N, CA, C and O atoms as a GROMACS GRO file, in nm:
protein
  356
    1UNK      N    1  13.481  -3.110  -7.814
    1UNK     CA    2  13.345  -3.145  -7.784
    1UNK      C    3  13.276  -3.192  -7.912
    1UNK      O    4  13.295  -3.133  -8.018
    2UNK      N    5  13.197  -3.294  -7.902
    2UNK     CA    6  13.128  -3.348  -8.016
    2UNK      C    7  13.020  -3.251  -8.065
    2UNK      O    8  12.958  -3.180  -7.986
    3UNK      N    9  12.999  -3.249  -8.196
    3UNK     CA   10  12.905  -3.155  -8.258
    3UNK      C   11  12.765  -3.163  -8.197
    3UNK      O   12  12.704  -3.059  -8.171
    4UNK      N   13  12.714  -3.283  -8.175
    4UNK     CA   14  12.579  -3.298  -8.117
    4UNK      C   15  12.573  -3.246  -7.974
    4UNK      O   16  12.473  -3.188  -7.932
    5UNK      N   17  12.680  -3.267  -7.899
    5UNK     CA   18  12.685  -3.218  -7.762
    5UNK      C   19  12.686  -3.065  -7.759
    5UNK      O   20  12.618  -3.003  -7.677
    6UNK      N   21  12.761  -3.006  -7.850
    6UNK     CA   22  12.764  -2.860  -7.861
    6UNK      C   23  12.627  -2.807  -7.897
    6UNK      O   24  12.580  -2.710  -7.837
    7UNK      N   25  12.563  -2.870  -7.995
    7UNK     CA   26  12.430  -2.826  -8.037
    7UNK      C   27  12.331  -2.834  -7.921
    7UNK      O   28  12.249  -2.745  -7.902
    8UNK      N   29  12.338  -2.942  -7.844
    8UNK     CA   30  12.249  -2.960  -7.730
    8UNK      C   31  12.271  -2.849  -7.627
    8UNK      O   32  12.174  -2.795  -7.574
    9UNK      N   33  12.396  -2.816  -7.599
    9UNK     CA   34  12.427  -2.710  -7.502
    9UNK      C   35  12.379  -2.574  -7.554
    9UNK      O   36  12.325  -2.494  -7.477
   10UNK      N   37  12.400  -2.548  -7.683
   10UNK     CA   38  12.354  -2.421  -7.741
   10UNK      C   39  12.202  -2.410  -7.734
   10UNK      O   40  12.148  -2.306  -7.697
   11UNK      N   41  12.133  -2.517  -7.771
   11UNK     CA   42  11.986  -2.517  -7.766
   11UNK      C   43  11.938  -2.488  -7.624
   11UNK      O   44  11.845  -2.410  -7.604
   12UNK      N   45  12.000  -2.551  -7.526
   12UNK     CA   46  11.963  -2.531  -7.386
   12UNK      C   47  11.983  -2.386  -7.344
   12UNK      O   48  11.896  -2.325  -7.281
   13UNK      N   49  12.098  -2.332  -7.379
   13UNK     CA   50  12.127  -2.192  -7.343
   13UNK      C   51  12.030  -2.097  -7.412
   13UNK      O   52  11.983  -2.001  -7.351
   14UNK      N   53  11.998  -2.123  -7.538
   14UNK     CA   54  11.906  -2.035  -7.610
   14UNK      C   55  11.766  -2.041  -7.553
   14UNK      O   56  11.697  -1.938  -7.547
   15UNK      N   57  11.722  -2.158  -7.510
   15UNK     CA   58  11.590  -2.169  -7.445
   15UNK      C   59  11.588  -2.092  -7.313
   15UNK      O   60  11.489  -2.028  -7.278
   16UNK      N   61  11.699  -2.100  -7.241
   16UNK     CA   62  11.708  -2.026  -7.114
   16UNK      C   63  11.702  -1.875  -7.141
   16UNK      O   64  11.635  -1.802  -7.069
   17UNK      N   65  11.772  -1.831  -7.243
   17UNK     CA   66  11.770  -1.688  -7.280
   17UNK      C   67  11.628  -1.646  -7.319
   17UNK      O   68  11.582  -1.539  -7.281
   18UNK      N   69  11.561  -1.731  -7.395
   18UNK     CA   70  11.423  -1.702  -7.435
   18UNK      C   71  11.335  -1.682  -7.311
   18UNK      O   72  11.253  -1.591  -7.306
   19UNK      N   73  11.353  -1.768  -7.213
   19UNK     CA   74  11.278  -1.755  -7.088
   19UNK      C   75  11.311  -1.627  -7.015
   19UNK      O   76  11.223  -1.562  -6.958
   20UNK      N   77  11.439  -1.589  -7.016
   20UNK     CA   78  11.478  -1.464  -6.952
   20UNK      C   79  11.414  -1.344  -7.020
   20UNK      O   80  11.368  -1.252  -6.953
   21UNK      N   81  11.410  -1.346  -7.153
   21UNK     CA   82  11.350  -1.235  -7.228
   21UNK      C   83  11.200  -1.226  -7.197
   21UNK      O   84  11.146  -1.117  -7.179
   22UNK      N   85  11.133  -1.340  -7.192
   22UNK     CA   86  10.990  -1.340  -7.157
   22UNK      C   87  10.970  -1.286  -7.016
   22UNK      O   88  10.872  -1.216  -6.989
   23UNK      N   89  11.062  -1.319  -6.927
   23UNK     CA   90  11.056  -1.265  -6.791
   23UNK      C   91  11.070  -1.114  -6.790
   23UNK      O   92  11.003  -1.045  -6.714
   24UNK      N   93  11.158  -1.063  -6.874
   24UNK     CA   94  11.176  -0.917  -6.884
   24UNK      C   95  11.048  -0.852  -6.936
   24UNK      O   96  11.008  -0.748  -6.886
   25UNK      N   97  10.985  -0.914  -7.036
   25UNK     CA   98  10.859  -0.861  -7.087
   25UNK      C   99  10.754  -0.851  -6.976
   25UNK      O  100  10.684  -0.751  -6.965
   26UNK      N  101  10.745  -0.954  -6.893
   26UNK     CA  102  10.650  -0.953  -6.781
   26UNK      C  103  10.686  -0.845  -6.681
   26UNK      O  104  10.598  -0.778  -6.626
   27UNK      N  105  10.815  -0.828  -6.656
   27UNK     CA  106  10.859  -0.723  -6.563
   27UNK      C  107  10.818  -0.585  -6.613
   27UNK      O  108  10.771  -0.502  -6.536
   28UNK      N  109  10.837  -0.562  -6.742
   28UNK     CA  110  10.801  -0.432  -6.801
   28UNK      C  111  10.649  -0.413  -6.793
   28UNK      O  112  10.601  -0.306  -6.756
   29UNK      N  113  10.574  -0.518  -6.828
   29UNK     CA  114  10.427  -0.510  -6.823
   29UNK      C  115  10.376  -0.481  -6.682
   29UNK      O  116  10.278  -0.409  -6.665
   30UNK      N  117  10.444  -0.537  -6.582
   30UNK     CA  118  10.399  -0.516  -6.443
   30UNK      C  119  10.469  -0.396  -6.379
   30UNK      O  120  10.460  -0.375  -6.258
   31UNK      N  121  10.538  -0.319  -6.463
   31UNK     CA  122  10.603  -0.195  -6.420
   31UNK      C  123  10.701  -0.215  -6.303
   31UNK      O  124  10.700  -0.139  -6.207
   32UNK      N  125  10.784  -0.318  -6.315
   32UNK     CA  126  10.890  -0.339  -6.215
   32UNK      C  127  10.990  -0.223  -6.224
   32UNK      O  128  10.990  -0.148  -6.321
   33UNK      N  129  11.071  -0.210  -6.123
   33UNK     CA  130  11.169  -0.103  -6.120
   33UNK      C  131  11.270  -0.114  -6.233
   33UNK      O  132  11.308  -0.223  -6.275
   34UNK      N  133  11.311   0.001  -6.281
   34UNK     CA  134  11.406   0.007  -6.394
   34UNK      C  135  11.535  -0.069  -6.363
   34UNK      O  136  11.589  -0.140  -6.448
   35UNK      N  137  11.583  -0.054  -6.241
   35UNK     CA  138  11.708  -0.120  -6.204
   35UNK      C  139  11.696  -0.272  -6.217
   35UNK      O  140  11.786  -0.338  -6.269
   36UNK      N  141  11.585  -0.327  -6.170
   36UNK     CA  142  11.563  -0.472  -6.178
   36UNK      C  143  11.556  -0.519  -6.323
   36UNK      O  144  11.611  -0.624  -6.358
   37UNK      N  145  11.490  -0.442  -6.406
   37UNK     CA  146  11.480  -0.477  -6.548
   37UNK      C  147  11.618  -0.471  -6.612
   37UNK      O  148  11.655  -0.560  -6.689
   38UNK      N  149  11.694  -0.368  -6.581
   38UNK     CA  150  11.828  -0.353  -6.639
   38UNK      C  151  11.922  -0.465  -6.594
   38UNK      O  152  12.007  -0.508  -6.671
   39UNK      N  153  11.907  -0.510  -6.471
   39UNK     CA  154  11.988  -0.623  -6.423
   39UNK      C  155  11.958  -0.747  -6.507
   39UNK      O  156  12.049  -0.820  -6.545
   40UNK      N  157  11.831  -0.771  -6.536
   40UNK     CA  158  11.793  -0.887  -6.618
   40UNK      C  159  11.840  -0.871  -6.762
   40UNK      O  160  11.881  -0.969  -6.825
   41UNK      N  161  11.836  -0.750  -6.815
   41UNK     CA  162  11.886  -0.726  -6.951
   41UNK      C  163  12.036  -0.754  -6.957
   41UNK      O  164  12.084  -0.812  -7.054
   42UNK      N  165  12.109  -0.714  -6.854
   42UNK     CA  166  12.253  -0.741  -6.848
   42UNK      C  167  12.279  -0.892  -6.844
   42UNK      O  168  12.374  -0.940  -6.906
   43UNK      N  169  12.194  -0.965  -6.772
   43UNK     CA  170  12.209  -1.111  -6.765
   43UNK      C  171  12.186  -1.175  -6.902
   43UNK      O  172  12.257  -1.267  -6.941
   44UNK      N  173  12.086  -1.126  -6.975
   44UNK     CA  174  12.058  -1.178  -7.109
   44UNK      C  175  12.174  -1.146  -7.203
   44UNK      O  176  12.216  -1.230  -7.282
   45UNK      N  177  12.225  -1.025  -7.193
   45UNK     CA  178  12.338  -0.985  -7.278
   45UNK      C  179  12.459  -1.075  -7.252
   45UNK      O  180  12.525  -1.118  -7.347
   46UNK      N  181  12.488  -1.104  -7.126
   46UNK     CA  182  12.600  -1.191  -7.091
   46UNK      C  183  12.576  -1.333  -7.144
   46UNK      O  184  12.668  -1.398  -7.193
   47UNK      N  185  12.453  -1.380  -7.133
   47UNK     CA  186  12.419  -1.514  -7.182
   47UNK      C  187  12.435  -1.521  -7.334
   47UNK      O  188  12.485  -1.621  -7.386
   48UNK      N  189  12.392  -1.418  -7.404
   48UNK     CA  190  12.409  -1.414  -7.550
   48UNK      C  191  12.556  -1.411  -7.588
   48UNK      O  192  12.597  -1.476  -7.684
   49UNK      N  193  12.635  -1.336  -7.514
   49UNK     CA  194  12.779  -1.333  -7.541
   49UNK      C  195  12.842  -1.470  -7.524
   49UNK      O  196  12.930  -1.509  -7.601
   50UNK      N  197  12.797  -1.545  -7.424
   50UNK     CA  198  12.849  -1.679  -7.401
   50UNK      C  199  12.811  -1.771  -7.517
   50UNK      O  200  12.894  -1.849  -7.563
   51UNK      N  201  12.688  -1.762  -7.565
   51UNK     CA  202  12.645  -1.841  -7.680
   51UNK      C  203  12.730  -1.805  -7.802
   51UNK      O  204  12.776  -1.893  -7.874
   52UNK      N  205  12.749  -1.676  -7.824
   52UNK     CA  206  12.831  -1.632  -7.937
   52UNK      C  207  12.973  -1.683  -7.926
   52UNK      O  208  13.033  -1.724  -8.026
   53UNK      N  209  13.027  -1.682  -7.806
   53UNK     CA  210  13.162  -1.732  -7.784
   53UNK      C  211  13.172  -1.881  -7.815
   53UNK      O  212  13.268  -1.926  -7.878
   54UNK      N  213  13.073  -1.957  -7.772
   54UNK     CA  214  13.072  -2.101  -7.800
   54UNK      C  215  13.067  -2.127  -7.952
   54UNK      O  216  13.136  -2.214  -8.003
   55UNK      N  217  12.984  -2.051  -8.020
   55UNK     CA  218  12.972  -2.067  -8.166
   55UNK      C  219  13.103  -2.028  -8.234
   55UNK      O  220  13.147  -2.097  -8.325
   56UNK      N  221  13.164  -1.920  -8.190
   56UNK     CA  222  13.292  -1.878  -8.249
   56UNK      C  223  13.401  -1.982  -8.226
   56UNK      O  224  13.480  -2.009  -8.317
   57UNK      N  225  13.406  -2.041  -8.109
   57UNK     CA  226  13.505  -2.144  -8.082
   57UNK      C  227  13.490  -2.260  -8.179
   57UNK      O  228  13.588  -2.309  -8.235
   58UNK      N  229  13.368  -2.304  -8.199
   58UNK     CA  230  13.344  -2.415  -8.291
   58UNK      C  231  13.369  -2.376  -8.435
   58UNK      O  232  13.418  -2.457  -8.514
   59UNK      N  233  13.335  -2.253  -8.470
   59UNK     CA  234  13.360  -2.203  -8.605
   59UNK      C  235  13.510  -2.201  -8.634
   59UNK      O  236  13.554  -2.242  -8.741
   60UNK      N  237  13.587  -2.153  -8.538
   60UNK     CA  238  13.732  -2.148  -8.555
   60UNK      C  239  13.789  -2.288  -8.571
   60UNK      O  240  13.875  -2.311  -8.656
   61UNK      N  241  13.742  -2.382  -8.491
   61UNK     CA  242  13.789  -2.521  -8.503
   61UNK      C  243  13.753  -2.577  -8.640
   61UNK      O  244  13.836  -2.642  -8.703
   62UNK      N  245  13.631  -2.552  -8.686
   62UNK     CA  246  13.588  -2.601  -8.817
   62UNK      C  247  13.670  -2.540  -8.929
   62UNK      O  248  13.700  -2.607  -9.028
   63UNK      N  249  13.706  -2.413  -8.916
   63UNK     CA  250  13.784  -2.344  -9.020
   63UNK      C  251  13.920  -2.408  -9.040
   63UNK      O  252  13.970  -2.416  -9.152
   64UNK      N  253  13.979  -2.455  -8.931
   64UNK     CA  254  14.117  -2.500  -8.938
   64UNK      C  255  14.134  -2.650  -8.920
   64UNK      O  256  14.247  -2.700  -8.911
   65UNK      N  257  14.024  -2.723  -8.915
   65UNK     CA  258  14.032  -2.867  -8.891
   65UNK      C  259  14.103  -2.941  -9.005
   65UNK      O  260  14.172  -3.039  -8.981
   66UNK      N  261  14.086  -2.895  -9.125
   66UNK     CA  262  14.144  -2.965  -9.240
   66UNK      C  263  14.275  -2.902  -9.287
   66UNK      O  264  14.332  -2.945  -9.388
   67UNK      N  265  14.323  -2.804  -9.215
   67UNK     CA  266  14.445  -2.734  -9.256
   67UNK      C  267  14.561  -2.780  -9.169
   67UNK      O  268  14.552  -2.781  -9.047
   68UNK      N  269  14.670  -2.816  -9.233
   68UNK     CA  270  14.788  -2.856  -9.156
   68UNK      C  271  14.855  -2.733  -9.098
   68UNK      O  272  14.825  -2.620  -9.139
   69UNK      N  273  14.944  -2.753  -9.004
   69UNK     CA  274  15.014  -2.641  -8.939
   69UNK      C  275  15.095  -2.558  -9.038
   69UNK      O  276  15.112  -2.438  -9.018
   70UNK      N  277  15.144  -2.621  -9.142
   70UNK     CA  278  15.230  -2.549  -9.237
   70UNK      C  279  15.153  -2.464  -9.337
   70UNK      O  280  15.205  -2.364  -9.387
   71UNK      N  281  15.032  -2.503  -9.366
   71UNK     CA  282  14.956  -2.428  -9.467
   71UNK      C  283  14.831  -2.365  -9.408
   71UNK      O  284  14.734  -2.435  -9.376
   72UNK      N  285  14.834  -2.236  -9.394
   72UNK     CA  286  14.718  -2.163  -9.344
   72UNK      C  287  14.648  -2.102  -9.464
   72UNK      O  288  14.707  -2.024  -9.539
   73UNK      N  289  14.524  -2.136  -9.481
   73UNK     CA  290  14.445  -2.086  -9.592
   73UNK      C  291  14.408  -1.940  -9.564
   73UNK      O  292  14.332  -1.911  -9.472
   74UNK      N  293  14.465  -1.848  -9.643
   74UNK     CA  294  14.442  -1.705  -9.621
   74UNK      C  295  14.295  -1.668  -9.626
   74UNK      O  296  14.250  -1.584  -9.548
   75UNK      N  297  14.220  -1.729  -9.716
   75UNK     CA  298  14.078  -1.697  -9.728
   75UNK      C  299  14.003  -1.735  -9.600
   75UNK      O  300  13.921  -1.658  -9.550
   76UNK      N  301  14.030  -1.854  -9.547
   76UNK     CA  302  13.964  -1.898  -9.425
   76UNK      C  303  14.006  -1.811  -9.306
   76UNK      O  304  13.925  -1.779  -9.220
   77UNK      N  305  14.132  -1.774  -9.303
   77UNK     CA  306  14.181  -1.688  -9.195
   77UNK      C  307  14.115  -1.552  -9.200
   77UNK      O  308  14.072  -1.500  -9.097
   78UNK      N  309  14.104  -1.493  -9.316
   78UNK     CA  310  14.037  -1.363  -9.331
   78UNK      C  311  13.890  -1.372  -9.293
   78UNK      O  312  13.835  -1.281  -9.232
   79UNK      N  313  13.826  -1.482  -9.331
   79UNK     CA  314  13.685  -1.502  -9.297
   79UNK      C  315  13.668  -1.512  -9.145
   79UNK      O  316  13.574  -1.455  -9.088
   80UNK      N  317  13.758  -1.584  -9.080
   80UNK     CA  318  13.752  -1.596  -8.935
   80UNK      C  319  13.773  -1.461  -8.868
   80UNK      O  320  13.700  -1.425  -8.776
   81UNK      N  321  13.871  -1.386  -8.913
   81UNK     CA  322  13.899  -1.254  -8.856
   81UNK      C  323  13.780  -1.161  -8.877
   81UNK      O  324  13.743  -1.086  -8.786
   82UNK      N  325  13.721  -1.164  -8.993
   82UNK     CA  326  13.604  -1.082  -9.023
   82UNK      C  327  13.487  -1.118  -8.930
   82UNK      O  328  13.416  -1.030  -8.880
   83UNK      N  329  13.467  -1.247  -8.908
   83UNK     CA  330  13.359  -1.293  -8.821
   83UNK      C  331  13.384  -1.249  -8.677
   83UNK      O  332  13.292  -1.203  -8.609
   84UNK      N  333  13.508  -1.264  -8.632
   84UNK     CA  334  13.543  -1.219  -8.496
   84UNK      C  335  13.520  -1.069  -8.482
   84UNK      O  336  13.466  -1.023  -8.381
   85UNK      N  337  13.561  -0.993  -8.580
   85UNK     CA  338  13.545  -0.847  -8.577
   85UNK      C  339  13.398  -0.810  -8.569
   85UNK      O  340  13.361  -0.721  -8.492
   86UNK      N  341  13.314  -0.876  -8.647
   86UNK     CA  342  13.170  -0.848  -8.647
   86UNK      C  343  13.111  -0.880  -8.510
   86UNK      O  344  13.031  -0.803  -8.458
   87UNK      N  345  13.149  -0.994  -8.453
   87UNK     CA  346  13.093  -1.036  -8.324
   87UNK      C  347  13.136  -0.943  -8.212
   87UNK      O  348  13.056  -0.917  -8.121
   88UNK      N  349  13.257  -0.893  -8.215
   88UNK     CA  350  13.309  -0.814  -8.106
   88UNK      C  351  13.266  -0.668  -8.110
   88UNK      O  352  13.294  -0.594  -8.015
   89UNK      N  353  13.200  -0.624  -8.216
   89UNK     CA  354  13.155  -0.484  -8.224
   89UNK      C  355  13.038  -0.459  -8.134
   89UNK      O  356  12.987  -0.347  -8.128
   0.00000   0.00000   0.00000
């Protein structure tokens, strides 16, 4: 996927998440049921995970785009593993 297309998709998803969070704020202010609020929080969490996944996919591609199959840069590999570990916690 082209970099600009990815950025456009990420921006769109982040704006949607922002709207969901504002919706949750309104639900809390109007004292909606806890279950309904928690369902929306779960939806936001899933949406954030998807955004994180998209960013990680592109990060991994960028890390290895200039590396041939025979030479894996240990520093870049460790950085990628560290980033994955941080995201998955």
